[in-house]
N, C-alpha and C positions, 0 to 999 in steps of 0.2 A: 186782235181783230183789225189791225192796221191803223189804229189811232193812238197817238201819245196821250197820256193822261197824268196830270200832276196830283199826287196824293197829299192834298192840303185841306185844312179846315178853313171855314170862312174867316176866322180870326187871323189865321196865318196869311191868307190872301190879302186881307185888308192891311195888315202890317207891312207886307211887301209893297203894296201900292202907296201907302203913306211914305215909306222910305224912298221910293222911286221919285215921288214929287219933291221931297226934301233934297234929294241928290241931283235933281234936274236931269234925270234919265228917263227914257221912254220905256213903257211896259205895255205890250199888247196882250189882250186876253181873248182866248177862244173858249167857247163852251160847246159841249157835245151832248146830244140826247140820242135816243134810239134812232129817230129818223135821220139825223145827220150822219150817224155811223153808217147806216145803210147807203145814204146818198153819196158819201165820200168814196165808196168802193167803185162807183161808176162815173165819178166826176173828178177828174184829175186836178182841175183848178181849185175846187173846193178842198180836196185832200191836201194840196200843197199849202193853201192859205192857212188851214188849221194847224198843220204840222209846223209851220214857221212862226206861230204865235209864241210869245215868251212864256205864257202859261196856258195850259189847256185843262179845263175844269169839267167835272161831271155835273152837267146841268139837269139831267134827268135821273130819277131814282132807279129806272131800269138799268142805266149804265152802271150805277153803284152796285146793284145786285149782280149784274153780269160780271163785273170786274172781280167781285169777291168770289163768285162761283168759279172763276178761272184762276183763282189763287193770288189775286193782287190785293194789297192792303189799301183800300180807299176809306179814309176815316168817315166821310160824310158827303152828302150831296151839297154842292155849292151852286144853288140856283142862280141863273143870270139875273133875274128880277130882284132877288135878295141882295146880290152883290151891287146892283144898280142903286138901290135905296141905301145900302150900307155905305157905299162910297160917298153919296151925298150927305149922309149923316156925319161921316168922318170929315168931309170937306167943309161943312157949314161953319164949325167953330174955328177952322183954320183959314177961312177966307178964300178957299179955292175958287177958281174960275171954271165954269162948266159950259161946254158947247153941246147943243142938242141937234142931232141930224137925223131926220126921218119922219115917217108918218105923213098924214095930210096936214094942210095948214090949220084946219079946225082942231084936229086932235092935238097938234103941236101947241097951239095957243092954250088949250086946257092943261096940257102938261106943264107949261111954264107958270100958269096960275097956281097949280098945285105945288110946284117947287118953291115959289115965293111964299106960299102959305106954310109949308111944312119945314122948309130949310132956309129960314130968313138970312142966315149968314153966308149962304152960298151965292156967289156972284154969277149971274147969267152972262157969259162971255158972248154968246150969240146963238142963233137957231136958224135952221133951214129945213124945209120939208124934204122928204126922201125921193121925190119924183123929179130927178134930174137925169139927163142922158149921160152915157159913159163918156161922151166927148166933153162934158162939163166937169169931169172929175178933177182936173187940174185947177180949175177956177175954184171949186169947192174947197180943195185942200189948201189953196192959198188964202182963202177967206178964213178958214179955221186957224191957220198959222198966224194971220194978222190979229186974231182975237186973243192970242196968248193964253189959250185954254190949258188948264191943268188936267181937266177931265174931258174926254170926248165920248159921248154916248151915241151909238148908232142904232136907231129904231128902224132898221131896214131888214127885209127878209133875206134869207140865204138863197143862193150863194153871193148875192150882190154885195152884202156888207163885208163878207170875208175877203172878196176880191178887192174891194175898195181899200180895206185895211192893208192887204198885201202889197198893192200897187202904190198906194198914196199915203199910207199911215205915217211913214217917216216924214213926209213933206208937210204934214199937219203940225208937226212939232209939239203935239199935245203930250202931256206926261203919261196919262193912263188912257188907253184906247179900249173901249169895251163895247162889243156888239150886243145890244140888249134885245134885239128882235121885237116881239110884240109887247114888251114892257111899257112902251109909251101908251098903248091902248088901255092897259090896265090902270096905270097911274091917272090917265085922263078920265077914267070911269066909263070908257067905251065898251070894255069887256070886263067880266067879273073873274077874279081868281078863285080857285077852289078853296073852301074852308081848310083850316089847319089840319083837321082830322083826316080829310081826304089826302092832303099832302103827305102826312106821315105814313099813310098806308100805300103811298106810291100810286094813287089813283087820280092825280091831277089831270092826266090825259083823258080819263073817262069823264070828268066834270066838264072839260072843254068840249068833248064829243057830244055830250048831252045838250050843250048850248048851241052847237053848230053841226048837227048830224049830217046834213047833206053835203056840206063843204069838207068836213074833216073825216067823215066815215070812210070813204074809199081810200084816202091817204093813210089812215091809221091801220086799216086792214092790210094794206100792202106793206107798209114799213114795219109795223109791229110784228106781223107774221114773219117777214124776212129777217128781222132782228133776232127773233126767238130761234129761227132756224140756224142762223150764224152762230149764236151762243152755243146751241146744242152740238153743232158740228165742231166748233172749237174745243168744247169740253171733251168730246169724244176723242179728238186728236191729242189733247193733253193727256188723257187717260192712257191712250195707246202708247204714247212716248214714255210715260212713266212705267208701264208694264214692260216695255222693251228693255228698260235699263235695270229691271229688278230680276 
């Protein structure tokens, strides 16, 4: 469907990240869900930034199901928020330095409070809210580089975070660069994440919709419907190609 996807488990991704920090190499992580797959088809900048990530992971359960329906072996969902917390858990006993970029000042302050509480061994290299102009990107990248961060988390919406990673990620000199989207809001307690049972059923999107129906309803109708259409069309194309060769 036009998106690269790495068939990795959460443990495999975390191991690669730990190795990258140990080897002083940079690893950029992109995640895709149903909405992003749809938006990538009409947004060349977003598509390029995702494609150029070192790892592209299935953030949404719908992407896992669709990939399997199309014959691709995806072992499990690697949710961006779970990778976010997993990296901090791995980094705390190793004394990693983490930089947090995104959200509002108030939300960011609560995020840092939670990080200090839950991951006391993790050093906070720096933090900055996500409301900066594109013209300030060079300054932001330089600030991150000066912090000597091992982990850079971007709590910024798409496609701004993907474009920042594409254009300025290397300049930050951070070891692991992970765009975590709305995960800052969840960690800060600003929004609630779906219970585990909902997550296992692939209904996390529905839980979010019930919390914010007016804001998310039109978007979910548009993107989820379009995603389902693309999957069915792709599957029909796969079947037709198989039939032609038999």
